[in-house]
Structures are given as C-alpha cells and as structure tokens.
GUBANU-934546 format. One record per residue (C-alpha): x, y, z; residue number from 1. Coordinates in Angstrom, 3 decimals. Layout:
N
ATOM       xx       yy       zz   k
ATOM        X        Y        Z NUM
...
//
This chain:
584
ATOM       xx       yy       zz   k
ATOM    0.000    0.000    0.000   1
ATOM    2.830    2.402    0.892   2
ATOM    4.483    1.763   -2.496   3
ATOM    1.528    3.393   -4.229   4
ATOM    1.328    6.400   -1.891   5
ATOM    2.075    9.719   -3.544   6
ATOM    5.272   11.335   -2.221   7
ATOM    5.575   14.912   -3.434   8
ATOM    9.036   15.888   -4.583   9
ATOM   10.728   19.105   -3.560  10
ATOM    9.980   20.511   -7.015  11
ATOM    6.240   19.991   -6.476  12
ATOM    6.474   21.466   -2.974  13
ATOM    8.329   24.568   -4.175  14
ATOM    5.920   24.971   -7.115  15
ATOM    2.915   24.646   -4.799  16
ATOM    4.424   27.067   -2.310  17
ATOM    5.325   29.750   -4.859  18
ATOM    2.102   29.408   -6.835  19
ATOM   -0.173   29.410   -3.773  20
ATOM    1.747   32.291   -2.162  21
ATOM    1.703   34.309   -5.375  22
ATOM   -1.956   33.550   -6.000  23
ATOM   -2.885   34.497   -2.435  24
ATOM   -0.864   37.722   -2.666  25
ATOM   -2.418   38.474   -6.049  26
ATOM   -5.927   37.904   -4.706  27
ATOM   -5.317   40.099   -1.667  28
ATOM   -3.781   42.855   -3.798  29
ATOM   -6.600   42.581   -6.327  30
ATOM   -9.284   42.819   -3.654  31
ATOM   -7.566   45.719   -1.912  32
ATOM   -6.976   47.554   -5.180  33
ATOM  -10.533   46.861   -6.309  34
ATOM  -12.164   48.218   -3.185  35
ATOM   -9.752   51.098   -2.829  36
ATOM  -10.128   51.965   -6.500  37
ATOM  -13.893   51.805   -6.290  38
ATOM  -14.035   53.993   -3.222  39
ATOM  -11.411   56.356   -4.624  40
ATOM  -13.279   56.724   -7.899  41
ATOM  -16.479   57.378   -6.059  42
ATOM  -14.811   59.886   -3.776  43
ATOM  -12.971   61.617   -6.626  44
ATOM  -16.127   61.820   -8.738  45
ATOM  -18.036   63.244   -5.820  46
ATOM  -15.298   65.782   -5.156  47
ATOM  -15.201   66.642   -8.850  48
ATOM  -18.930   67.324   -8.896  49
ATOM  -18.686   69.306   -5.691  50
ATOM  -15.906   71.380   -7.262  51
ATOM  -18.035   71.835  -10.385  52
ATOM  -20.899   72.896   -8.174  53
ATOM  -18.610   75.349   -6.447  54
ATOM  -17.538   76.791   -9.806  55
ATOM  -21.158   77.337  -10.842  56
ATOM  -21.880   78.803   -7.439  57
ATOM  -18.838   81.048   -7.708  58
ATOM  -20.000   82.294  -11.119  59
ATOM  -23.401   83.110   -9.667  60
ATOM  -21.772   84.736   -6.647  61
ATOM  -19.551   86.796   -8.914  62
ATOM  -22.572   88.122  -10.786  63
ATOM  -24.383   88.916   -7.540  64
ATOM  -21.252   90.543   -6.127  65
ATOM  -21.169   92.926   -9.086  66
ATOM  -24.743   93.864   -8.221  67
ATOM  -24.031   94.451   -4.516  68
ATOM  -20.833   96.372   -5.308  69
ATOM  -22.780   98.571   -7.713  70
ATOM  -25.330   99.280   -4.985  71
ATOM  -22.552  100.047   -2.484  72
ATOM  -20.837  102.489   -4.854  73
ATOM  -24.112  104.241   -5.611  74
ATOM  -24.917  104.439   -1.900  75
ATOM  -21.704  106.395   -1.304  76
ATOM  -21.873  108.517   -4.478  77
ATOM  -21.515  112.166   -3.480  78
ATOM  -23.705  113.575   -6.264  79
ATOM  -26.501  111.101   -5.502  80
ATOM  -26.365  111.901   -1.792  81
ATOM  -26.601  115.629   -2.563  82
ATOM  -29.628  115.044   -4.756  83
ATOM  -31.377  112.941   -2.125  84
ATOM  -30.788  115.691    0.423  85
ATOM  -32.404  118.221   -1.981  86
ATOM  -36.117  119.086   -1.265  87
ATOM  -38.513  117.312   -3.606  88
ATOM  -40.213  119.889   -5.887  89
ATOM  -41.398  118.211   -9.022  90
ATOM  -41.380  121.349  -11.144  91
ATOM  -38.179  122.778   -9.699  92
ATOM  -35.543  123.317  -12.391  93
ATOM  -32.663  122.302  -10.141  94
ATOM  -34.430  119.038   -9.266  95
ATOM  -35.060  118.303  -12.964  96
ATOM  -31.431  119.028  -13.817  97
ATOM  -30.167  116.799  -10.975  98
ATOM  -32.622  114.087  -11.936  99
ATOM  -31.329  114.055  -15.516 100
ATOM  -27.693  113.927  -14.338 101
ATOM  -28.288  111.001  -11.931 102
ATOM  -30.407  109.107  -14.475 103
ATOM  -27.646  109.480  -17.089 104
ATOM  -25.139  108.071  -14.595 105
ATOM  -27.440  105.101  -13.960 106
ATOM  -27.794  104.481  -17.702 107
ATOM  -24.027  104.388  -18.071 108
ATOM  -23.807  101.740  -15.335 109
ATOM  -26.335   99.326  -16.878 110
ATOM  -24.690   99.709  -20.291 111
ATOM  -21.575   97.883  -19.018 112
ATOM  -23.307   95.291  -16.820 113
ATOM  -25.377   92.817  -18.806 114
ATOM  -27.094   91.318  -15.776 115
ATOM  -28.733   94.643  -14.795 116
ATOM  -32.059   95.519  -16.497 117
ATOM  -32.680   98.729  -14.564 118
ATOM  -31.621  100.872  -11.575 119
ATOM  -34.005  103.044   -9.593 120
ATOM  -33.357  105.405   -6.683 121
ATOM  -36.226  106.799   -4.633 122
ATOM  -36.584  108.625   -1.351 123
ATOM  -39.326  109.016    1.259 124
ATOM  -39.678  112.660    0.179 125
ATOM  -40.572  111.638   -3.374 126
ATOM  -37.218  111.983   -5.196 127
ATOM  -36.982  109.500   -8.081 128
ATOM  -34.122  108.640  -10.433 129
ATOM  -34.235  105.930  -13.107 130
ATOM  -31.855  104.357  -15.631 131
ATOM  -34.804  103.730  -17.981 132
ATOM  -36.762  106.596  -19.474 133
ATOM  -40.512  106.307  -19.544 134
ATOM  -40.997  103.854  -16.678 135
ATOM  -44.106  104.343  -14.583 136
ATOM  -42.689  106.227  -11.630 137
ATOM  -45.791  105.971   -9.496 138
ATOM  -45.928  102.165   -9.795 139
ATOM  -42.323  101.856   -8.659 140
ATOM  -42.924  104.202   -5.721 141
ATOM  -46.040  102.283   -4.731 142
ATOM  -44.176   98.951   -4.988 143
ATOM  -41.449  100.047   -2.527 144
ATOM  -43.415  102.468   -0.340 145
ATOM  -43.588   99.934    2.514 146
ATOM  -39.782   99.557    2.437 147
ATOM  -39.351  103.374    2.713 148
ATOM  -41.973  103.696    5.413 149
ATOM  -40.010  101.257    7.671 150
ATOM  -36.708  103.037    7.198 151
ATOM  -35.478  102.118   10.692 152
ATOM  -35.672   98.397    9.851 153
ATOM  -34.517   98.689    6.261 154
ATOM  -31.688   96.347    5.150 155
ATOM  -30.350   95.051    1.881 156
ATOM  -31.860   91.889    0.397 157
ATOM  -32.707   90.076   -2.819 158
ATOM  -36.351   89.567   -3.752 159
ATOM  -37.852   86.533   -5.361 160
ATOM  -38.722   86.366   -9.063 161
ATOM  -41.308   88.920  -10.084 162
ATOM  -42.594   90.311  -13.364 163
ATOM  -41.979   93.912  -14.444 164
ATOM  -45.191   95.866  -15.079 165
ATOM  -43.866   99.389  -14.834 166
ATOM  -41.986   99.328  -18.139 167
ATOM  -44.002  101.040  -20.912 168
ATOM  -43.340   98.466  -23.671 169
ATOM  -41.692   95.337  -22.212 170
ATOM  -42.606   92.699  -19.697 171
ATOM  -39.935   90.432  -18.261 172
ATOM  -38.990   88.662  -15.063 173
ATOM  -36.387   90.071  -12.705 174
ATOM  -34.891   89.548   -9.255 175
ATOM  -34.471   92.847   -7.485 176
ATOM  -31.677   93.847   -5.173 177
ATOM  -32.756   96.538   -2.672 178
ATOM  -30.522   98.413   -0.285 179
ATOM  -30.966  101.597    1.790 180
ATOM  -29.011  104.846    1.261 181
ATOM  -27.801  106.588    4.422 182
ATOM  -26.561  110.063    5.209 183
ATOM  -22.864  109.447    5.843 184
ATOM  -22.724  112.184    8.484 185
ATOM  -25.665  111.356   10.744 186
ATOM  -26.711  107.862    9.569 187
ATOM  -30.218  109.014    8.624 188
ATOM  -31.830  107.032    5.811 189
ATOM  -32.163  109.088    2.649 190
ATOM  -33.749  106.572    0.318 191
ATOM  -33.431  103.194   -1.392 192
ATOM  -31.605  101.775   -4.410 193
ATOM  -33.415   99.156   -6.466 194
ATOM  -31.452   97.126   -9.021 195
ATOM  -33.438   94.816  -11.296 196
ATOM  -31.394   91.716  -12.290 197
ATOM  -32.197   90.017  -15.595 198
ATOM  -33.522   86.643  -14.473 199
ATOM  -33.288   85.165  -17.970 200
ATOM  -29.500   85.702  -18.059 201
ATOM  -29.078   84.087  -14.640 202
ATOM  -31.303   81.235  -15.750 203
ATOM  -29.285   80.795  -18.935 204
ATOM  -26.006   80.621  -16.993 205
ATOM  -27.355   78.036  -14.542 206
ATOM  -28.969   75.983  -17.303 207
ATOM  -25.762   75.871  -19.322 208
ATOM  -23.812   74.642  -16.314 209
ATOM  -26.461   72.043  -15.414 210
ATOM  -26.495   70.619  -18.942 211
ATOM  -22.709   70.513  -19.047 212
ATOM  -22.504   68.623  -15.728 213
ATOM  -25.557   66.421  -16.414 214
ATOM  -27.265   67.176  -13.124 215
ATOM  -30.418   68.542  -11.554 216
ATOM  -30.284   71.964   -9.887 217
ATOM  -32.536   73.684   -7.397 218
ATOM  -32.026   77.256   -6.086 219
ATOM  -34.182   78.448   -3.164 220
ATOM  -34.347   81.725   -1.293 221
ATOM  -34.486   81.848    2.547 222
ATOM  -38.273   81.638    2.448 223
ATOM  -38.057   78.378    0.519 224
ATOM  -39.301   79.969   -2.681 225
ATOM  -38.038   78.472   -5.917 226
ATOM  -35.553   80.731   -7.719 227
ATOM  -34.390   78.238  -10.323 228
ATOM  -35.032   74.593  -11.248 229
ATOM  -33.432   72.385  -13.841 230
ATOM  -34.848   70.465  -15.653 231
ATOM  -37.706   72.913  -15.962 232
ATOM  -40.387   70.215  -16.103 233
ATOM  -39.205   68.443  -12.941 234
ATOM  -40.382   69.270   -9.448 235
ATOM  -37.510   68.921   -6.990 236
ATOM  -39.273   70.317   -3.923 237
ATOM  -39.653   66.782   -2.506 238
ATOM  -35.900   66.803   -1.859 239
ATOM  -36.384   69.550    0.730 240
ATOM  -39.325   67.698    2.243 241
ATOM  -37.205   64.523    2.699 242
ATOM  -34.034   66.350    3.687 243
ATOM  -34.990   69.629    5.436 244
ATOM  -31.510   69.827    6.957 245
ATOM  -30.245   70.990    3.550 246
ATOM  -31.775   74.416    4.247 247
ATOM  -30.247   74.667    7.719 248
ATOM  -26.600   73.840    7.059 249
ATOM  -24.343   76.240    5.175 250
ATOM  -22.683   73.414    3.260 251
ATOM  -23.712   69.769    3.144 252
ATOM  -23.293   66.633    1.088 253
ATOM  -25.553   63.602    1.532 254
ATOM  -26.468   60.467   -0.380 255
ATOM  -30.059   59.505   -1.110 256
ATOM  -32.551   58.401   -3.700 257
ATOM  -34.074   60.938   -6.082 258
ATOM  -36.825   59.609   -8.335 259
ATOM  -35.739   56.079   -7.364 260
ATOM  -32.110   56.534   -8.419 261
ATOM  -29.084   56.631   -6.115 262
ATOM  -27.852   60.202   -6.073 263
ATOM  -25.486   62.573   -4.338 264
ATOM  -27.123   65.774   -3.087 265
ATOM  -24.823   68.773   -2.609 266
ATOM  -26.071   71.908   -0.852 267
ATOM  -24.232   75.256   -0.661 268
ATOM  -25.160   78.713    0.577 269
ATOM  -24.621   81.491   -1.977 270
ATOM  -22.674   84.460   -0.639 271
ATOM  -24.331   87.898   -0.526 272
ATOM  -27.688   86.117   -0.300 273
ATOM  -29.099   83.369    1.838 274
ATOM  -30.051   81.361   -1.219 275
ATOM  -29.503   77.623   -1.160 276
ATOM  -27.814   76.128   -4.218 277
ATOM  -28.758   72.427   -4.351 278
ATOM  -27.460   70.000   -6.975 279
ATOM  -28.553   66.416   -7.547 280
ATOM  -25.857   64.224   -9.161 281
ATOM  -26.720   60.724  -10.346 282
ATOM  -24.520   57.945   -8.970 283
ATOM  -25.060   55.873  -12.089 284
ATOM  -22.316   57.719  -13.936 285
ATOM  -19.831   56.806  -11.205 286
ATOM  -20.993   53.195  -11.176 287
ATOM  -20.734   52.846  -14.960 288
ATOM  -17.093   53.896  -14.951 289
ATOM  -16.375   51.635  -11.991 290
ATOM  -18.096   48.658  -13.645 291
ATOM  -15.967   49.094  -16.757 292
ATOM  -12.824   49.151  -14.655 293
ATOM  -14.070   46.135  -12.705 294
ATOM  -14.407   44.107  -15.904 295
ATOM  -10.906   45.086  -16.970 296
ATOM   -9.586   44.165  -13.505 297
ATOM  -11.135   40.673  -13.718 298
ATOM   -9.470   40.031  -17.086 299
ATOM   -6.155   41.313  -15.744 300
ATOM   -6.481   39.046  -12.689 301
ATOM   -6.770   35.885  -14.814 302
ATOM   -3.911   36.988  -17.066 303
ATOM   -1.657   37.504  -14.056 304
ATOM   -2.825   34.159  -12.658 305
ATOM   -1.581   32.378  -15.787 306
ATOM    1.700   34.293  -15.655 307
ATOM    2.149   33.282  -12.003 308
ATOM    1.510   29.617  -12.885 309
ATOM    4.209   29.463  -15.567 310
ATOM    6.619   31.610  -13.515 311
ATOM    6.217   29.324  -10.477 312
ATOM    6.806   26.215  -12.617 313
ATOM    9.947   27.682  -14.191 314
ATOM   11.263   28.920  -10.860 315
ATOM   10.725   25.576   -9.120 316
ATOM   12.544   23.788  -11.934 317
ATOM   15.468   26.234  -11.832 318
ATOM   15.815   25.902   -8.052 319
ATOM   15.408   22.138   -7.738 320
ATOM   17.699   20.931  -10.556 321
ATOM   20.909   21.833   -8.640 322
ATOM   19.411   20.386   -5.434 323
ATOM   18.646   17.147   -7.249 324
ATOM   22.244   16.924   -8.504 325
ATOM   23.633   17.602   -5.011 326
ATOM   21.381   14.923   -3.551 327
ATOM   22.772   12.337   -6.014 328
ATOM   26.372   13.317   -5.216 329
ATOM   25.757   13.067   -1.451 330
ATOM   24.481    9.529   -1.935 331
ATOM   27.731    8.641   -3.747 332
ATOM   29.763   10.112   -0.852 333
ATOM   27.738    7.963    1.571 334
ATOM   29.015    4.894   -0.269 335
ATOM   32.600    6.021    0.385 336
ATOM   33.363    7.518   -3.006 337
ATOM   35.334   10.714   -2.189 338
ATOM   36.310   11.375   -5.786 339
ATOM   32.902   12.820   -6.803 340
ATOM   32.557   16.537   -7.580 341
ATOM   29.592   18.752   -8.541 342
ATOM   29.582   20.901  -11.663 343
ATOM   27.040   23.529  -10.530 344
ATOM   28.256   27.005  -11.465 345
ATOM   26.972   30.390  -10.366 346
ATOM   27.418   33.274   -7.954 347
ATOM   24.293   32.487   -5.914 348
ATOM   23.824   30.290   -2.854 349
ATOM   23.607   27.112   -4.966 350
ATOM   26.977   27.907   -6.548 351
ATOM   28.437   28.518   -3.083 352
ATOM   26.852   25.288   -1.812 353
ATOM   28.396   23.384   -4.743 354
ATOM   31.831   24.844   -4.000 355
ATOM   31.391   24.048   -0.306 356
ATOM   30.466   20.445   -1.177 357
ATOM   33.535   20.045   -3.359 358
ATOM   35.741   21.580   -0.662 359
ATOM   34.156   19.409    2.009 360
ATOM   34.791   16.192    0.052 361
ATOM   38.390   17.265   -0.662 362
ATOM   38.973   18.105    3.019 363
ATOM   37.437   14.816    4.123 364
ATOM   39.875   13.004    1.896 365
ATOM   42.773   15.081    3.279 366
ATOM   41.641   14.644    6.896 367
ATOM   41.449   10.894    6.507 368
ATOM   45.048   10.845    5.278 369
ATOM   46.144   13.217    8.084 370
ATOM   44.344   11.122   10.671 371
ATOM   46.329    8.077    9.562 372
ATOM   49.600   10.013    9.812 373
ATOM   48.573   11.431   13.218 374
ATOM   47.906    7.965   14.578 375
ATOM   51.365    6.870   13.501 376
ATOM   52.998    9.941   15.113 377
ATOM   51.103    9.510   18.399 378
ATOM   52.372    5.964   18.612 379
ATOM   55.936    7.200   18.071 380
ATOM   55.533    9.929   20.746 381
ATOM   54.212    7.427   23.277 382
ATOM   57.243    5.295   22.622 383
ATOM   59.622    8.249   23.185 384
ATOM   57.832    9.831   26.185 385
ATOM   59.707    9.977   29.532 386
ATOM   57.791    9.290   32.670 387
ATOM   57.958   12.424   34.978 388
ATOM   57.999   10.188   38.072 389
ATOM   61.210    8.546   36.834 390
ATOM   62.758   12.063   36.576 391
ATOM   61.552   13.019   40.102 392
ATOM   62.898    9.766   41.597 393
ATOM   66.268   10.246   39.913 394
ATOM   66.624   13.857   41.208 395
ATOM   65.494   12.709   44.643 396
ATOM   68.262   10.088   44.667 397
ATOM   70.803   12.793   43.754 398
ATOM   69.507   14.978   46.601 399
ATOM   69.894   12.236   49.227 400
ATOM   73.303   11.268   47.903 401
ATOM   74.361   14.955   48.394 402
ATOM   72.931   14.913   51.937 403
ATOM   74.813   11.756   52.797 404
ATOM   78.018   13.333   51.523 405
ATOM   77.248   16.650   53.347 406
ATOM   77.026   18.634   50.107 407
ATOM   74.056   20.689   51.305 408
ATOM   74.170   23.257   48.497 409
ATOM   73.642   20.536   45.935 410
ATOM   70.835   19.115   48.086 411
ATOM   69.064   22.487   48.405 412
ATOM   69.443   23.233   44.738 413
ATOM   68.141   19.784   43.786 414
ATOM   65.166   20.199   46.120 415
ATOM   64.289   23.580   44.541 416
ATOM   64.594   22.062   41.065 417
ATOM   62.338   19.125   42.016 418
ATOM   59.645   21.514   43.341 419
ATOM   59.962   23.734   40.277 420
ATOM   59.645   20.765   37.905 421
ATOM   56.622   19.446   39.804 422
ATOM   54.939   22.845   39.499 423
ATOM   55.832   23.041   35.826 424
ATOM   54.937   19.479   34.784 425
ATOM   52.488   18.010   37.239 426
ATOM   49.845   20.752   37.588 427
ATOM   47.219   20.838   34.838 428
ATOM   45.123   23.757   36.105 429
ATOM   45.326   27.039   34.188 430
ATOM   44.589   29.027   37.353 431
ATOM   46.617   28.728   40.548 432
ATOM   46.591   30.702   43.782 433
ATOM   48.924   33.640   44.189 434
ATOM   50.611   31.707   47.028 435
ATOM   51.405   28.768   44.722 436
ATOM   52.799   31.051   41.998 437
ATOM   54.961   32.900   44.576 438
ATOM   56.291   29.564   45.876 439
ATOM   57.319   28.650   42.309 440
ATOM   59.011   32.059   41.972 441
ATOM   60.868   31.423   45.271 442
ATOM   62.188   28.057   44.005 443
ATOM   63.254   29.647   40.734 444
ATOM   65.052   32.523   42.553 445
ATOM   66.849   30.025   44.792 446
ATOM   68.237   28.184   41.749 447
ATOM   69.227   31.444   40.032 448
ATOM   71.100   32.602   43.140 449
ATOM   73.314   29.510   42.890 450
ATOM   74.007   30.502   39.285 451
ATOM   74.552   34.277   39.630 452
ATOM   75.732   34.408   43.192 453
ATOM   74.423   36.663   45.901 454
ATOM   73.997   39.743   43.634 455
ATOM   70.298   40.334   44.390 456
ATOM   67.630   39.818   47.042 457
ATOM   63.875   39.258   46.718 458
ATOM   61.357   41.100   48.927 459
ATOM   57.664   40.183   49.285 460
ATOM   54.816   42.487   50.381 461
ATOM   51.582   40.517   49.903 462
ATOM   48.210   41.492   51.440 463
ATOM   46.399   38.670   53.215 464
ATOM   43.260   39.335   51.113 465
ATOM   45.250   38.745   47.928 466
ATOM   47.186   35.601   48.845 467
ATOM   44.389   33.173   47.847 468
ATOM   43.344   35.022   44.691 469
ATOM   43.604   32.978   41.503 470
ATOM   46.032   34.008   38.745 471
ATOM   47.358   32.391   35.574 472
ATOM   50.193   29.887   35.995 473
ATOM   53.620   31.231   35.002 474
ATOM   52.455   34.854   34.946 475
ATOM   55.029   36.056   37.542 476
ATOM   58.095   33.819   37.065 477
ATOM   58.914   35.091   33.507 478
ATOM   58.775   38.707   34.776 479
ATOM   61.156   37.914   37.669 480
ATOM   63.410   36.121   35.174 481
ATOM   63.424   39.295   33.039 482
ATOM   64.523   41.346   36.070 483
ATOM   67.497   39.012   36.648 484
ATOM   68.550   38.794   32.983 485
ATOM   68.033   42.417   31.898 486
ATOM   67.835   44.452   35.095 487
ATOM   71.009   43.627   37.010 488
ATOM   73.547   43.839   34.225 489
ATOM   76.235   46.477   34.869 490
ATOM   74.815   47.791   38.158 491
ATOM   76.704   48.808   41.207 492
ATOM   75.559   47.471   44.524 493
ATOM   73.088   44.749   45.293 494
ATOM   69.967   44.268   43.210 495
ATOM   66.493   44.091   44.759 496
ATOM   63.363   42.509   43.322 497
ATOM   60.279   43.741   45.194 498
ATOM   56.990   41.869   44.699 499
ATOM   53.923   43.685   46.038 500
ATOM   50.284   42.644   45.744 501
ATOM   47.034   44.179   46.961 502
ATOM   43.330   44.454   46.112 503
ATOM   42.185   47.783   44.675 504
ATOM   38.417   48.038   44.263 505
ATOM   37.344   45.034   42.206 506
ATOM   40.813   44.327   40.792 507
ATOM   43.955   42.506   41.911 508
ATOM   47.106   44.599   41.436 509
ATOM   50.531   42.919   41.411 510
ATOM   53.741   44.963   41.058 511
ATOM   57.204   43.480   40.387 512
ATOM   59.899   46.168   40.591 513
ATOM   63.675   46.099   40.403 514
ATOM   66.356   48.717   41.097 515
ATOM   68.313   47.709   38.038 516
ATOM   69.725   49.791   35.228 517
ATOM   66.314   50.595   33.739 518
ATOM   65.779   51.287   30.043 519
ATOM   64.279   53.756   27.617 520
ATOM   60.908   53.235   25.920 521
ATOM   62.263   51.826   22.655 522
ATOM   64.454   49.275   24.445 523
ATOM   61.544   48.313   26.707 524
ATOM   59.209   47.757   23.754 525
ATOM   61.825   45.679   21.932 526
ATOM   62.464   43.428   24.940 527
ATOM   58.725   42.952   25.577 528
ATOM   57.953   42.267   21.915 529
ATOM   60.993   40.181   20.933 530
ATOM   61.688   38.487   24.266 531
ATOM   63.499   35.184   23.421 532
ATOM   61.372   32.750   25.406 533
ATOM   63.361   29.745   24.165 534
ATOM   66.300   30.678   26.407 535
ATOM   64.092   30.855   29.501 536
ATOM   63.132   28.184   31.972 537
ATOM   59.359   28.326   31.413 538
ATOM   59.548   29.016   27.696 539
ATOM   56.989   31.849   28.205 540
ATOM   57.734   35.363   26.968 541
ATOM   56.421   38.686   28.273 542
ATOM   54.230   39.233   25.217 543
ATOM   52.737   35.776   25.763 544
ATOM   51.723   36.777   29.324 545
ATOM   49.913   39.845   27.975 546
ATOM   48.038   37.811   25.360 547
ATOM   47.039   35.107   27.874 548
ATOM   45.684   37.651   30.362 549
ATOM   43.568   39.413   27.715 550
ATOM   42.401   36.098   26.244 551
ATOM   41.315   34.599   29.582 552
ATOM   40.092   37.688   31.436 553
ATOM   39.192   40.311   28.774 554
ATOM   40.586   43.513   27.341 555
ATOM   40.169   45.440   30.612 556
ATOM   43.043   43.489   32.179 557
ATOM   46.702   43.082   31.248 558
ATOM   50.394   43.736   31.860 559
ATOM   52.124   47.122   31.634 560
ATOM   55.681   48.376   32.245 561
ATOM   57.181   51.531   33.710 562
ATOM   60.960   52.052   33.378 563
ATOM   63.402   54.877   33.964 564
ATOM   67.025   54.564   32.809 565
ATOM   69.355   54.362   35.828 566
ATOM   66.500   53.891   38.358 567
ATOM   64.873   50.572   37.551 568
ATOM   61.813   48.931   36.006 569
ATOM   58.341   48.106   37.323 570
ATOM   55.912   45.536   35.873 571
ATOM   52.222   46.019   36.792 572
ATOM   49.617   43.276   36.388 573
ATOM   45.917   44.156   36.647 574
ATOM   43.746   41.038   37.101 575
ATOM   40.176   40.234   38.148 576
ATOM   39.523   39.010   41.688 577
ATOM   38.896   35.232   41.544 578
ATOM   38.858   33.410   44.849 579
ATOM   37.417   30.022   43.752 580
ATOM   38.526   27.507   41.194 581
ATOM   37.293   28.421   37.764 582
ATOM   37.138   26.294   34.653 583
ATOM   39.208   28.330   32.192 584
//
C-alpha cells in the first residue's frame, strides 16, 4: 500500500508554495486595489462634482457681487447723496437738472453690466431717479413704499422672481436687489436703491452649467421659494421635504434616492444672499465607470494568474535541478566515493553550496590521510615519552646522595629544582593561587642565586586578602626572570626585586619592581615584543603573558611596564579578583 502512496518531490512542494503564495498575494492585492479603487473613484467623482458645483456657485456669486458692489458704490456717491438731500419739488428746475444727471449716470452703469435691467433710486420725500426713461414712476414708488416707510428696519436683500409691469413696452422677469441709502454724516436714511437683475441671463447661466454637468439643480431663497429649477419640467421640492436639513446647514453633502435613483445631493449657501444652491448628481455615472474598470480588472487578474503559474513552474525547476544533482552526489559520498565533484556554477547560494560540497569532500579526503599520519605519530611519541615520576625519583636520589656526603648546596638546589619541575609538569590547572605562583618564583630565585651568586635579594609584600586570589600559571616567574637577565647587568651594589600585591576596588594589582639599570621606551618595547622565550626556563615570553591575560580575562586586564634609565623597572599586572577555582 505504501508503495503506491504519492510522495511529493521538492519541485512539487516549491511549485505549490510559490504558486499558492503568489496567488494568495495576487488575490489580496486585487481585492484591496478593487475596493480602494472603487471607493477612490467614487470619492474623486463626488469631489469633482462638488468642485463643479462650487464653480457654478462662484459664477453666480460673482454676478451677484457685481450687483451688490454697484449698490454700495451708488450708496456712497456724493452727487446722488446731494440730490437725495435736496427738497422734492417736481417742477423745480434744479431738481429736474439733478434728476437728468443722476439718471444718465445710472444708464451708463447698466450699459456695461449685462445682468442689470434697470436701476431706480427713490426717497421718502418723493425723489426719483431711473436708468430707464418712460418707466411708470408711481408704480415703482407704490411697490417700494412699505420699504421706505419702515426706514429704521430697512436692510439690503434680494427679492424673489417677479414680473416687471412698470416698463411702458416690455414685460420680463427680474430679481431685485434693494438696499438703503444713508446720510454718511448722521446715519439718517435718505432713500433706497433698487437694481433689477435680468432673471433670464441668470437662468441661462445656470442651465448651461447644469447641462454641461448632467445634473439637476434647485435654487431656493431663505423663504423656501423656488428661484431656479433644472430640468424645468421636474419638481424637486420633494428633496427639501425629505431632507430639510439641507436648508439649515451652510454646506452639506448627503447620499439619497431621487426619483428612485441613487444620487449625491450637494447643498451650498450662496454668498451675498441666503439662497440655497442644491445640486442632484446621479450615482449611475460613477458606477458605470467603476463597472468598466471592474471588468478590466477581472481580465487582468486571470492573465496575471496564468503568468504566475508558468513563472512558479519555471522557478521551481530552476531551483530544484541543482538540489537534485547535489542529492545524487551526497548519496555517492555515503558509499565512500570521495572522488565525486559537482559541476554547478553560479554566484548564488547554490553555486556557493556546490563549491562548499567540493571543498568538504576534498577536506574529508585530506583529513582521513592526516588522521592516519597522526595515529602513527602519536604511537611514536608514546614510545619516546619519559615518565615524569622517573625524573623526580632520579633527582630525589641525587639529593639524598648529596645529603649523605654533606654537600648541602647541591641538596638544596636539587630540592628547589624538584619543586619547580613538579609545578611546571604536574599541575594541569590554568589558574593557581597567588601563594602557589609565589612559591614557584621562590624556588626559581633560589636556583638562580646559585648561578649568579648573591647579587640580588627578593622582597615580598603581599596582602592577606590577595594571597588566595587565583592568577594564571607562570604569569610572575617570567617577569622575575626578566629582572634578573636584563635588570642587574652592569649595576653597582646589590639588586632588589620587590613583589607587592594588593586588592584595589574590584581588581587585583601585582607589582614586580627592580632597582636595576632601567631602560628607555624603545628598548623596553623591543624586549617585551621580541623576548626570546626559548632561552628561559618556562619558555613563556612577556608578550605571551599579555596575550594570555587578555584572552582569559578580557581587554580590561593586562600587563604594563614603567621604566626609567638608571633607576629601575616596574611591571604592573591588573587582574580580576577570583577566589574560587574556575574552569578556564
């Protein structure tokens, strides 16, 4: 049964991994892009229509601003103010002359402003000035008599749409802008300015913009009266009934259904008036563009899916072929064939792995040959090795022979040598106590005194707290040996080697000083660096001590020298405080 079980190869696993990972990533990216794109398109389209609405609103505001600015300039016109202050006498020649002058000025104004159909100025006293000749003065006065009679409450405003009846030959619809005229000195109301705005021109501007943006438009005054509607045959008042908040907020954007269609409703307040500019934008246009992009995205998804399939197959094949070759070569090595080599080339990891395999096989072959040679050499060394106990027993026999013959100097020297050899050969620990190292130094000094004679003495000043601290073996004896070899050449008087040790803070400080000839810095560095350890008893040089201390204890510890020519040399060891045996 197991023989027929499907065992996926590494190529199938890599293909499945890459294809599934790529497909999953592609699906996630596609979904994220789809939703983000959809929302972004919707948001951008909405913002675009809001901006378009703002442009139409700004055009309308610009036209209305020209009207209000015209009224403001007329309200501060010096000649007009003088005429309004003049007593109203209908047959007075001065009044007639002033009336003609003001009316001519008003005619000049409407000739350069296409939105203005007529300008009229009237006062409570009866003064009347018109940009249009032949208008029915009494009808205009009667129309605005209530405004003049409530002069204390008079303010500027725009009327709703109304039809002109006071023109002798024409009838047309206008929106009137009315503002009071005040005496600039005492603030007393002098009259009113009425500017008739051509409603057809405003309607044409709004209609053109609505057609261009393919939208429905509703303009209402503060009383809720309809100023403009597009399309003309559509009643949009239900929008205000369903969403009354549109009239309360200065600027608002909401989504809702208008005539059963999803729409975006944008409301703005027109400056200089309290009119509400409401636009209804169909969401279908946004959805149609999004649907087209959605279809394209689906096609692109399947195209990328096919690309991912073939790319994953090719990639898995490229990756697994070298692995397959390496697997075959490893099986040959398992059989004991160390002559096999791979031929995979490249600067990638597979190329490096191939090189490593070839190097490994070559080194295995070399190591096997070296191991054979090493076994032969170890056998030869064992044959030539001298037993230390035989050496100790022989020296001990010499010592007792010297004692029996009363040659005590030979006996003492032999005893010191035996102890020194035991310390050197028998102890395997890297760390020893300071007491043990000082005892080894004492045995070494005793032997050297027999060689050099009584030319120097050794002094010890060791704190009790420091005596059991652990230090490296043979870290003091080579320094003392240096003092004897280099320090006491060509000196007058007796040499002194002073060994002092104490604990400073969390460190062990050991000083070995001599009163020898001393040396300059260059000589000191040369001796430390090129110290010939082969000529010494321990075979350990000064530089070796420094390296061992830093290797075992760290870079914060070490050996340093201070030397002055003619005065002597001092070696200073800074070590950590170790009071128990440590496995180093």
